[in-house]
C-alpha positions as CSV (number, residue, x, y, z in Angstrom):
1,M,0.0,0.0,0.0
2,V,1.3,3.4,-0.9
3,N,0.9,5.8,2.0
4,D,4.2,7.8,2.1
5,L,7.1,9.0,0.0
6,K,9.2,5.9,0.6
7,S,6.5,3.5,-0.5
8,A,5.7,5.6,-3.5
9,L,9.3,5.6,-4.6
10,A,9.5,1.9,-4.2
11,E,6.5,1.4,-6.5
12,L,8.0,3.7,-9.1
13,E,11.4,2.0,-9.0
14,A,9.6,-1.4,-9.4
15,H,7.9,0.0,-12.6
16,R,4.4,0.0,-11.0
17,P,3.4,3.7,-11.4
18,G,-0.2,2.6,-11.6
19,S,0.0,1.9,-7.8
20,L,-0.1,5.7,-7.3
21,L,-3.5,6.1,-9.0
22,G,-6.1,7.1,-6.5
23,L,-3.7,9.0,-4.3
24,R,-4.2,12.7,-3.6
25,E,-1.5,15.3,-4.2
26,T,0.0,15.9,-0.8
27,Q,2.9,17.5,1.0
28,W,5.2,15.0,-0.6
29,L,3.5,14.2,-3.9
30,D,2.8,16.3,-7.0
31,A,1.6,15.0,-10.4
32,K,2.0,16.6,-13.9
33,K,0.2,15.3,-17.0
34,A,2.9,16.7,-19.4
35,P,6.6,17.3,-19.0
36,Y,8.1,20.8,-18.2
37,R,8.8,22.5,-21.5
38,V,12.2,23.8,-20.3
39,A,13.6,24.1,-23.8
40,D,11.3,26.8,-25.1
41,D,9.2,28.2,-22.2
42,P,10.7,30.4,-19.5
43,K,7.6,30.0,-17.3
44,A,8.1,26.2,-17.4
45,V,11.7,26.7,-16.1
46,E,10.4,28.8,-13.3
47,E,7.7,26.3,-12.5
48,L,10.2,23.4,-12.4
49,T,12.6,25.2,-10.0
50,K,9.8,26.5,-7.9
51,D,8.4,22.9,-7.4
52,V,11.8,21.5,-6.6
53,A,12.7,24.2,-4.1
54,A,9.3,23.9,-2.5
55,F,9.8,20.2,-1.8
56,A,13.4,20.9,-0.6
57,N,12.0,23.4,1.9
58,G,9.2,21.0,2.9
59,G,10.9,17.8,3.9
60,G,11.3,16.2,0.5
61,G,8.9,14.8,-2.1
62,V,8.5,13.4,-5.6
63,I,7.1,14.9,-8.8
64,V,5.6,12.4,-11.2
65,V,5.2,13.4,-14.8
66,G,2.9,11.5,-17.1
67,I,0.0,11.0,-14.8
68,A,-3.2,13.0,-15.2
69,T,-5.3,14.1,-12.3
70,R,-9.0,14.8,-11.6
71,L,-10.5,17.3,-9.2
72,E,-12.4,15.7,-6.4
73,H,-13.6,17.7,-3.4
74,D,-11.2,20.5,-4.3
75,E,-8.3,18.1,-4.2
76,E,-6.2,16.7,-7.1
77,V,-6.4,12.9,-7.3
78,L,-4.0,10.9,-9.5
79,D,-6.4,9.5,-12.1
80,H,-4.7,7.7,-15.0
81,V,-1.3,7.2,-16.7
82,V,-0.9,9.1,-19.9
83,G,2.9,8.5,-20.2
84,V,5.7,10.7,-21.5
85,D,7.9,10.3,-24.6
86,P,11.5,9.9,-23.2
87,A,12.7,11.7,-26.4
88,A,10.8,14.8,-25.2
89,V,12.6,15.0,-21.9
90,N,16.2,16.3,-21.5
91,A,17.0,15.0,-18.0
92,D,20.5,16.6,-18.1
93,Q,19.0,20.0,-18.8
94,I,16.6,19.6,-15.9
95,R,19.5,18.7,-13.6
96,K,21.5,21.7,-14.8
97,L,18.6,24.1,-14.3
98,I,18.0,22.9,-10.8
99,R,21.7,23.3,-10.0
100,Q,21.8,26.8,-11.5
101,R,18.6,28.3,-10.3
102,V,17.9,26.7,-6.9
103,S,20.2,28.1,-4.2
104,P,21.7,26.3,-2.5
105,A,21.4,23.4,-4.9
106,P,19.4,20.6,-3.1
107,R,21.4,17.5,-2.5
108,G,20.5,14.1,-4.0
109,V,17.9,15.1,-6.6
110,R,17.3,12.1,-8.7
111,I,15.5,11.7,-12.1
112,G,14.2,8.3,-13.1
113,W,11.8,6.5,-15.3
114,S,9.0,4.0,-14.4
115,E,7.4,1.8,-17.0
116,A,3.7,1.3,-16.7
117,E,1.6,-1.5,-18.2
118,G,1.1,-0.8,-21.9
119,D,4.7,0.5,-22.2
120,E,3.9,4.1,-21.1
121,Q,6.8,5.8,-19.4
122,V,6.4,7.9,-16.3
123,L,9.1,10.4,-15.3
124,F,9.8,11.0,-11.7
125,I,11.9,13.6,-9.9
126,E,12.8,12.7,-6.4
127,I,13.8,15.6,-4.0
128,P,15.1,14.0,-0.8
129,A,14.7,15.6,2.6
130,Q,17.6,18.0,3.1
131,T,19.7,17.7,6.2
132,D,21.4,21.1,6.4
133,H,18.4,23.1,7.5
134,A,19.0,25.6,4.6
135,L,16.3,27.8,3.1
136,F,16.1,27.0,-0.6
137,A,15.4,30.0,-2.8
138,V,15.0,30.8,-6.6
139,P,15.1,34.0,-8.6
140,A,11.9,35.9,-8.6
141,A,9.6,34.8,-11.5
142,V,9.4,37.1,-14.5
143,G,8.1,34.7,-17.2
144,K,10.4,36.0,-19.9
145,P,13.4,34.5,-21.8
146,G,16.9,35.3,-20.6
147,A,19.0,34.8,-17.6
148,P,17.3,35.3,-14.2
149,R,17.9,38.6,-12.4
150,P,20.6,38.1,-9.8
151,D,19.3,40.8,-7.5
152,T,15.9,39.1,-6.7
153,V,15.0,36.2,-4.5
154,A,11.8,34.1,-3.9
155,V,11.2,31.3,-1.5
156,P,8.7,28.6,-2.6
157,M,7.0,26.5,0.2
158,R,4.9,23.4,0.0
159,D,1.6,23.4,1.8
160,G,-0.4,20.2,1.5
161,D,-1.1,19.7,-2.2
162,S,-0.1,23.3,-3.3
163,T,2.9,25.5,-3.5
164,Y,3.0,29.1,-2.4
165,W,5.6,31.9,-2.2
166,L,6.9,32.9,1.2
167,P,5.7,36.4,1.8
168,R,8.3,39.2,2.0
169,A,7.4,39.9,5.6
170,E,8.2,36.4,6.6
171,I,11.5,36.5,4.8
172,V,12.4,39.6,6.7
173,Q,11.4,37.9,9.9
174,L,13.6,34.9,9.2
175,L,16.5,37.2,8.4
176,S,15.8,39.2,11.6
177,A,15.7,36.0,13.7
178,G,18.9,34.8,12.2
179,V,20.8,38.0,13.0
180,R,19.3,38.3,16.4
181,A,20.6,34.8,17.2
182,S,24.0,35.9,16.1
183,G,24.0,38.8,18.6
184,V,24.3,41.5,16.0
185,P,21.9,44.5,16.3
186,T,19.0,43.7,14.0
187,A,18.8,47.0,12.1
188,Q,22.5,47.1,11.4
189,A,22.6,43.4,10.5
190,L,19.7,43.8,8.0
191,A,21.5,46.8,6.5
192,D,24.7,44.8,6.2
193,L,22.8,41.9,4.6
194,V,21.2,44.3,2.1
195,R,24.6,45.8,1.2
196,Q,26.0,42.3,0.9
197,A,23.1,41.1,-1.3
198,V,23.5,44.2,-3.6
199,S,27.3,43.6,-3.8
200,E,26.9,39.9,-4.6
201,A,24.3,40.7,-7.3
202,G,27.0,42.6,-9.2
203,P,28.7,41.3,-12.3
204,D,31.5,39.7,-10.3
205,S,29.1,37.6,-8.2
206,G,28.7,33.8,-8.6
207,P,29.6,30.5,-7.0
208,R,33.2,29.7,-6.2
209,V,35.1,26.7,-7.6
210,G,34.0,23.6,-5.8
211,Q,31.0,25.2,-4.1
212,G,28.4,22.6,-3.4
213,L,30.8,19.8,-2.8
214,P,32.7,20.8,0.4
215,D,34.6,17.5,0.5
216,R,36.0,18.0,-3.0
217,E,36.3,21.8,-3.0
218,R,40.1,21.9,-2.3
219,E,40.7,19.3,-5.0
220,M,38.6,21.1,-7.5
221,R,40.2,24.4,-6.8
222,A,43.7,22.9,-7.3
223,A,42.6,21.4,-10.7
224,Y,41.0,24.7,-11.7
225,E,44.2,26.6,-11.0
226,E,46.3,24.2,-13.0
227,L,43.9,24.3,-16.0
228,A,43.1,28.1,-15.9
229,G,45.5,28.7,-18.7
230,A,43.2,26.9,-21.1
231,G,40.7,29.8,-21.0
232,L,38.7,29.0,-17.9
233,G,36.5,31.8,-16.5
234,K,34.2,32.0,-13.5
235,P,32.1,29.0,-12.4
236,G,28.7,29.0,-14.1
237,G,26.9,27.2,-11.2
238,E,27.6,25.1,-8.1
239,A,29.6,21.9,-8.4
240,W,27.7,18.6,-8.2
241,A,28.4,14.9,-7.9
242,Q,27.7,12.5,-10.7
243,G,28.4,9.1,-9.2
244,A,31.9,9.2,-8.0
245,A,32.8,12.2,-10.3
246,A,32.8,15.8,-9.2
247,L,31.6,18.2,-12.0
248,Q,31.2,21.9,-12.4
249,D,30.2,24.2,-15.2
250,V,32.8,26.9,-15.9
251,R,32.4,29.9,-18.2
252,H,35.0,30.7,-20.8
253,E,37.3,33.7,-20.0
254,V,36.2,35.2,-23.3
255,D,32.6,36.3,-23.6
256,G,30.7,34.5,-26.3
257,E,33.0,31.5,-26.4
258,P,31.7,28.0,-25.4
259,G,32.2,27.2,-21.7
260,W,33.7,24.2,-20.0
261,V,32.9,21.4,-17.7
262,L,35.5,20.6,-15.0
263,C,35.5,16.9,-14.3
264,L,37.3,15.1,-11.5
265,V,37.1,11.3,-11.4
266,P,38.9,9.4,-8.6
267,D,42.3,7.9,-9.5
268,L,42.4,9.9,-12.8
269,P,43.9,13.3,-13.6
270,A,41.4,16.1,-13.7
271,V,40.1,17.2,-17.1
272,V,38.2,20.2,-18.4
273,V,36.0,19.5,-21.4
274,A,34.7,22.1,-23.8
275,E,30.9,22.4,-23.4
276,P,30.0,21.3,-27.0
277,V,32.1,18.1,-26.6
278,W,30.6,17.5,-23.1
279,Q,27.1,17.7,-24.5
280,A,28.1,15.2,-27.2
281,I,29.2,12.8,-24.5
282,V,26.0,13.2,-22.6
283,E,23.9,12.9,-25.7
284,A,25.7,9.7,-26.6
285,G,24.3,8.1,-23.5
286,R,20.9,9.7,-23.6
287,R,19.4,6.7,-25.5
288,A,20.3,4.3,-22.7
289,P,17.3,2.4,-21.2
290,T,14.9,4.7,-19.4
291,G,15.9,5.6,-15.9
292,Q,19.6,5.2,-16.7
293,D,21.7,8.3,-16.4
294,P,23.6,9.1,-19.7
295,L,27.0,9.4,-18.0
296,A,26.3,6.2,-16.0
297,A,26.0,4.5,-19.3
298,V,29.0,5.9,-21.3
299,G,31.3,6.9,-18.5
300,F,33.7,9.8,-18.3
301,P,36.7,11.0,-20.3
302,R,39.7,8.6,-20.1
303,P,43.1,10.4,-20.5
304,P,45.7,9.3,-23.1
305,A,48.1,6.7,-21.8
306,G,50.8,8.1,-19.7
307,T,48.9,11.3,-18.7
308,A,49.4,12.1,-15.1
309,T,48.5,15.8,-14.9
310,P,45.3,17.7,-15.5
311,W,44.4,17.9,-19.2
312,V,42.1,19.6,-21.7
313,I,39.6,18.4,-24.3
314,P,39.1,21.5,-26.6
315,A,36.1,22.4,-28.6
316,D,37.7,21.1,-31.9
317,A,38.4,17.6,-30.5
318,R,37.1,14.9,-32.8
319,R,37.5,11.8,-30.5
320,V,37.2,11.3,-26.7
321,D,37.9,8.0,-25.1
322,L,35.5,7.1,-22.3
323,D,35.4,4.5,-19.5
324,G,33.8,3.8,-16.2
325,G,30.2,3.4,-17.5
326,L,27.9,0.5,-17.7
327,W,28.5,0.2,-21.4
328,G,32.2,-0.5,-20.8
329,P,35.2,1.1,-22.5
330,G,34.3,3.1,-25.6
331,H,34.8,6.4,-27.4
332,V,32.8,9.1,-29.1
333,T,33.9,10.4,-32.5
334,C,32.8,13.2,-34.6
335,S,32.2,12.6,-38.3
336,G,33.0,14.9,-41.1
337,R,29.4,16.1,-41.0
338,G,29.8,17.1,-37.4
339,V,27.7,14.1,-36.0
340,W,29.0,12.5,-32.8
341,R,28.5,8.8,-32.2
342,W,29.6,6.4,-29.4
343,Q,31.3,3.1,-30.3
344,P,32.6,0.4,-28.0
345,D,36.2,-0.5,-27.7
346,P,36.7,-4.1,-29.0
347,R,36.6,-6.8,-26.3
348,F,35.7,-10.5,-26.0
349,S,33.5,-12.6,-23.7
350,L,31.5,-15.8,-23.6
351,N,28.2,-14.0,-22.8
352,Q,25.3,-14.8,-25.1
353,G,22.2,-12.7,-25.7
354,R,18.5,-13.7,-25.7
355,S,18.6,-14.2,-29.5
356,A,21.5,-16.7,-29.6
357,E,19.3,-19.5,-30.7
358,I,17.0,-17.5,-33.0
359,G,16.1,-19.4,-36.2
360,T,17.5,-22.8,-35.1
361,G,14.2,-24.4,-34.2
362,G,13.6,-27.7,-36.0
363,Q,17.1,-27.7,-37.5
364,T,19.7,-30.4,-36.9
365,P,22.6,-29.7,-39.3
366,A,25.8,-31.7,-38.8
367,L,27.7,-28.4,-38.5
368,R,26.6,-24.8,-38.0
369,L,28.9,-21.8,-38.5
370,R,27.0,-18.7,-37.3
371,A,27.6,-15.0,-37.0
372,L,24.8,-13.2,-35.1
373,V,24.9,-9.4,-34.7
374,N,22.9,-7.7,-32.0
375,L,22.1,-4.1,-33.0
376,P,20.5,-2.2,-30.0
377,W,19.5,0.9,-31.9
378,A,17.6,3.5,-29.9
379,E,15.2,4.3,-32.8
380,A,14.6,0.7,-33.7
381,S,10.8,0.8,-33.1
382,T,10.5,3.3,-36.0
383,L,12.3,1.2,-38.5
384,E,10.8,-0.9,-41.3
385,I,11.8,-3.0,-44.3
386,N,10.3,-1.5,-47.4
387,K,9.9,-3.2,-50.8
388,S,12.7,-1.3,-52.6
389,R,15.3,-2.1,-50.0
390,R,14.2,-5.8,-49.8
391,T,14.5,-6.0,-53.6
392,Q,18.0,-4.5,-53.4
393,L,19.0,-7.1,-50.8
394,E,17.7,-10.0,-53.0
395,Q,19.8,-8.7,-55.8
396,Q,22.9,-8.5,-53.6
397,L,22.7,-11.8,-51.8
398,P,24.1,-13.9,-54.7
399,H,27.2,-11.7,-54.7
400,S,27.5,-11.4,-50.9
401,A,30.5,-12.4,-48.8
402,V,28.7,-15.4,-47.3
403,A,27.6,-16.6,-50.8
404,G,31.2,-16.4,-52.0
405,A,32.5,-18.3,-48.9
406,V,30.0,-21.1,-49.5
407,T,30.9,-21.3,-53.2
408,I,34.6,-21.5,-52.3
409,L,34.1,-24.5,-49.9
410,S,33.0,-26.6,-52.9
411,R,35.5,-25.0,-55.3
412,R,38.4,-26.0,-53.1
413,R,37.2,-29.6,-53.4
414,G,37.1,-29.5,-57.2
415,A,33.5,-28.8,-57.8
416,E,31.6,-25.6,-58.9
417,L,28.5,-25.4,-56.8
418,P,27.8,-21.7,-56.5
419,A,25.5,-20.2,-53.8
420,A,23.6,-18.3,-56.5
421,L,19.9,-19.1,-56.0
422,W,18.4,-17.4,-52.9
423,E,14.8,-17.9,-51.9
424,R,12.6,-16.3,-49.2
425,G,12.2,-18.2,-46.0
426,P,12.1,-20.1,-43.8
427,F,12.0,-17.5,-41.1
428,G,9.2,-15.5,-42.5
429,N,9.2,-12.1,-44.2
430,S,7.3,-9.0,-43.3
431,G,7.8,-5.3,-42.8
432,R,9.6,-6.3,-39.6
433,S,11.7,-9.2,-40.8
434,A,13.6,-10.6,-43.8
435,G,14.9,-14.1,-44.3
436,Y,16.5,-15.9,-47.2
437,T,18.1,-19.3,-47.9
438,C,20.3,-20.8,-50.5
439,T,20.6,-24.6,-50.6
440,I,23.1,-26.8,-52.4
441,A,21.7,-30.3,-52.7
442,G,23.0,-33.7,-53.6
443,P,22.1,-35.5,-56.8
444,D,19.0,-37.0,-55.1
445,G,17.8,-33.6,-53.8
446,T,19.0,-34.1,-50.3
447,P,20.2,-30.8,-48.8
448,A,23.9,-30.8,-48.5
449,V,25.0,-27.3,-47.6
450,T,22.7,-24.4,-46.8
451,A,23.4,-20.7,-46.3
452,S,20.8,-18.5,-44.7
453,V,20.5,-14.9,-43.6
454,M,17.9,-13.1,-41.5
455,L,17.2,-9.7,-40.0
456,A,14.5,-9.2,-37.4
457,L,13.3,-5.9,-36.0
458,P,12.3,-5.6,-32.4
459,T,9.3,-7.3,-31.0
460,T,7.5,-7.3,-27.7
461,M,9.9,-10.0,-26.5
462,E,13.1,-8.6,-27.9
463,S,14.1,-4.9,-28.0
464,T,17.2,-5.4,-30.2
465,V,17.5,-5.7,-34.0
466,V,19.1,-9.0,-34.8
467,A,21.0,-9.8,-38.0
468,C,22.3,-13.3,-38.6
469,A,24.1,-15.3,-41.2
470,D,24.4,-19.1,-41.0
471,V,26.3,-21.7,-43.0
472,L,25.1,-25.2,-42.4
473,I,26.8,-28.5,-43.4
474,E,23.4,-30.3,-43.5
475,N,24.6,-33.7,-44.6
476,P,28.3,-34.4,-45.2
477,E,27.6,-37.6,-47.2
478,A,25.2,-35.8,-49.6
479,W,27.8,-33.0,-50.0
480,A,30.5,-35.6,-50.8
481,V,28.3,-37.1,-53.5
482,A,27.6,-33.7,-55.0
483,L,31.4,-33.0,-55.0
484,R,33.1,-36.1,-56.3
485,P,33.6,-39.6,-55.1
486,G,35.8,-39.9,-52.0
487,C,36.0,-36.2,-51.4
488,D,36.8,-35.2,-47.8
489,T,34.2,-32.9,-46.3
490,Q,36.0,-32.2,-43.1
491,L,36.6,-28.4,-42.9
492,G,40.0,-27.0,-42.2
493,L,40.3,-24.3,-39.5
494,D,41.3,-21.8,-42.2
495,E,38.0,-22.6,-44.0
496,V,36.0,-22.1,-40.7
497,Q,37.7,-18.7,-40.3
498,A,36.9,-17.7,-43.9
499,V,33.2,-18.7,-43.5
500,L,32.8,-16.9,-40.1
501,L,34.5,-13.8,-41.5
502,A,32.1,-13.8,-44.5
503,A,29.1,-14.5,-42.3
504,W,30.1,-11.7,-39.9
505,E,30.6,-9.2,-42.7
506,T,27.2,-10.1,-44.2
507,A,25.3,-9.9,-40.9
508,A,27.1,-6.7,-39.8
509,E,27.1,-4.6,-43.0
510,L,24.9,-6.0,-45.8
511,L,21.8,-7.0,-43.8
512,P,21.4,-3.8,-41.7
513,D,21.2,-1.7,-44.9
514,V,17.8,-3.2,-45.4
515,V,16.4,-0.7,-42.9
516,G,18.1,2.4,-44.3
517,D,21.3,4.1,-43.2
518,P,22.6,2.4,-40.1
519,A,25.3,5.0,-39.6
520,S,22.7,7.6,-38.7
521,L,21.3,5.5,-35.8
522,K,22.4,5.9,-32.2
523,W,23.1,3.1,-29.7
524,A,21.0,2.3,-26.7
525,A,23.6,-0.3,-25.5
526,P,26.8,-1.8,-26.9
527,P,26.5,-3.8,-30.1
528,T,27.8,-7.3,-30.1
529,T,28.5,-10.2,-32.5
530,E,28.2,-13.8,-31.4
531,L,30.2,-16.4,-33.3
532,R,29.4,-20.1,-33.0
533,I,30.8,-23.4,-34.2
534,T,28.4,-26.2,-33.3
535,S,27.7,-29.8,-34.0
536,E,23.9,-30.3,-33.9
537,Q,23.0,-33.6,-35.5
538,P,22.8,-36.3,-32.8
539,A,24.0,-39.8,-33.4
540,E,21.6,-42.8,-33.0
541,N,22.4,-42.9,-29.3
542,G,21.3,-39.2,-29.0
543,V,24.8,-38.0,-28.3
544,L,26.1,-35.0,-30.4
545,P,29.3,-35.8,-32.3
546,V,32.4,-33.8,-31.3
547,L,33.5,-31.0,-33.5
548,D,36.8,-32.7,-34.3
549,T,34.9,-35.1,-36.6
550,L,33.7,-32.2,-38.7
551,V,36.5,-29.6,-38.3
552,D,40.2,-30.1,-38.1
553,L,41.0,-28.4,-34.8
554,G,44.5,-29.6,-34.7
555,P,46.1,-26.1,-35.2
556,L,44.6,-25.1,-31.8
557,G,46.7,-27.7,-30.0
558,P,45.6,-30.3,-27.4
559,N,42.5,-29.8,-25.2
560,D,42.9,-30.9,-21.6
561,N,39.1,-30.7,-21.2
562,G,38.4,-33.2,-23.9
563,P,36.5,-32.9,-27.2
564,R,33.5,-30.6,-27.5
565,A,30.4,-30.2,-29.6
566,K,30.2,-26.4,-29.3
567,L,32.6,-23.5,-29.4
568,A,31.4,-19.9,-29.1
569,V,32.6,-16.3,-28.5
570,T,31.1,-12.9,-28.3
571,I,32.7,-9.8,-29.7
572,T,31.7,-6.3,-28.5
573,A,32.7,-3.9,-31.3
574,A,31.3,-1.5,-33.8
575,P,29.6,-3.6,-36.6
576,A,31.1,-1.7,-39.5
577,M,34.8,-1.9,-40.1
578,D,37.2,-2.6,-42.9
579,R,38.0,-6.2,-43.8
580,A,41.6,-6.2,-42.4
581,E,40.4,-5.0,-39.0
582,R,37.6,-7.6,-39.0
583,Q,40.0,-10.3,-39.9
584,H,42.3,-9.3,-37.0
585,L,39.5,-9.1,-34.5
586,L,38.3,-12.5,-35.7
587,R,41.7,-14.1,-35.0
588,E,41.9,-12.6,-31.6
589,A,38.3,-13.7,-30.8
590,L,39.0,-17.2,-31.9
591,V,42.1,-17.4,-29.6
592,H,40.0,-16.0,-26.7
593,M,37.4,-18.7,-27.4
594,A,40.0,-21.5,-27.7
595,H,41.6,-20.6,-24.4
596,A,38.2,-20.4,-22.7
597,F,37.3,-23.9,-24.0
598,G,40.6,-25.5,-23.0
599,Y,42.8,-25.1,-26.0
600,V,45.4,-23.2,-23.9
601,D,48.2,-23.4,-26.5
602,A,46.3,-21.6,-29.3
603,E,48.0,-18.5,-30.7
604,T,46.9,-16.0,-33.4
605,D,49.9,-16.9,-35.6
606,V,48.5,-20.4,-36.3
607,L,45.1,-19.0,-37.4
């Protein structure tokens, strides 16, 4: 049962925003049907900061956005979920406005997302109870564009389900009480406070370096002084903590030039990042799953190797290495068109995604060589496969890398059995999927070797675009008959590499083109490629044959763990790359796989 702030937050974090329906707006709960239009409406900015400061002054609370209310006995009751489009909310801008306009900046403000039934998203802004007994103020509302006046102050207060402005007389009383407690004559103290306020409202006023993070202030000042020569001006707002990092907006020393963000991450030298580049970093992580902070996803700037002193990322930078985020090591790069994009740094694992077995139902080939690429595009729900791009794919498949690799398998054995005829199926084709198969059969029509490709757009069960290319040795005996009598159908390790390389290239570069221009899409998570070598045709006793009977694994060396029916590895890397880089990564991935499965003597120079 939801009856207080703690239980309401628990329901939101458990993605049950519907549990709040029927509650009345209270001292700790406020509901908004639509998001604050902070990008283009100055009144919305004032409303946001007023609401946040009021909760900070009133013991904490939560603002839920995306729930409509109804009026019942002069009280607002949370009525139904309408949802909010995450693309319409700039959480980083909201955080920045709160830091800049609420003074002092409230601690621990958190922005999150809660998914309701029906996939509607509800935004929530949590303002924890503040422990420093400060009075939180905002600039007086004017409702006009431009910077707030520095010589005005207003104090919003929460009273039940409404917010009101603290009257001027009460502000004076609070000031008077404060100076009386200090033992200073009230009249003189107030006069001094007025003079101080007027002085601080001048052009030289503003927060100091590190203000807002007392435990990090000395460290931030030292970094600022070392980096001042880069063109750092005065702080543009109070410092704030983002995870373990300490951050602060800093103006440029030259008016009109882009500002900076001072960034201190534990165990790394401090860095100051030009504002446009910083925004590109934040934007790269903005497509992370709802509720995930962008910087928590992509991480923070990683200095070049050997850097031990504070460093600078200028506005004309074209690449920034990042680390420390949930997405793992990566980098953002700026294209010639000025478009920034995050890409992962290559790495290997044995982790498999939910789609690892896609398209394998009912199939029992003697050998499967598979490359499956997971493409977690943020805009995937808007994609479709139209007729013209499908037709183009059908024309390209006979000339694709995977078709060439299958043809070469037979050609190396003295037969010309081209993978030229591709037919739709068996995975189904629609505006959300594409699947094609090419079969090389024996003289009696028995399938001998099959190549198949598929691309599936997201479904209710899978949020990632999946592209896959398989080469199946369906029946080694039928293939041998189709080749020439006595032909050996065991594959060499070099042939396996060639097929996996071609399948990977097809799945990573040819198939994604069926939805348009993949280079224009942003990631919502790191893309991965899963490579598999599997024996899948059980013997009469139900046991799967070991791979050694189908593939010559001798170059990998001995295996202390015994023969296996399956080998697999996952590569985290950008899907698009040149062939030489792909070949290099494939060799490294296969060695990683071999070591993990017991072939501890395997080396790249034997592959």
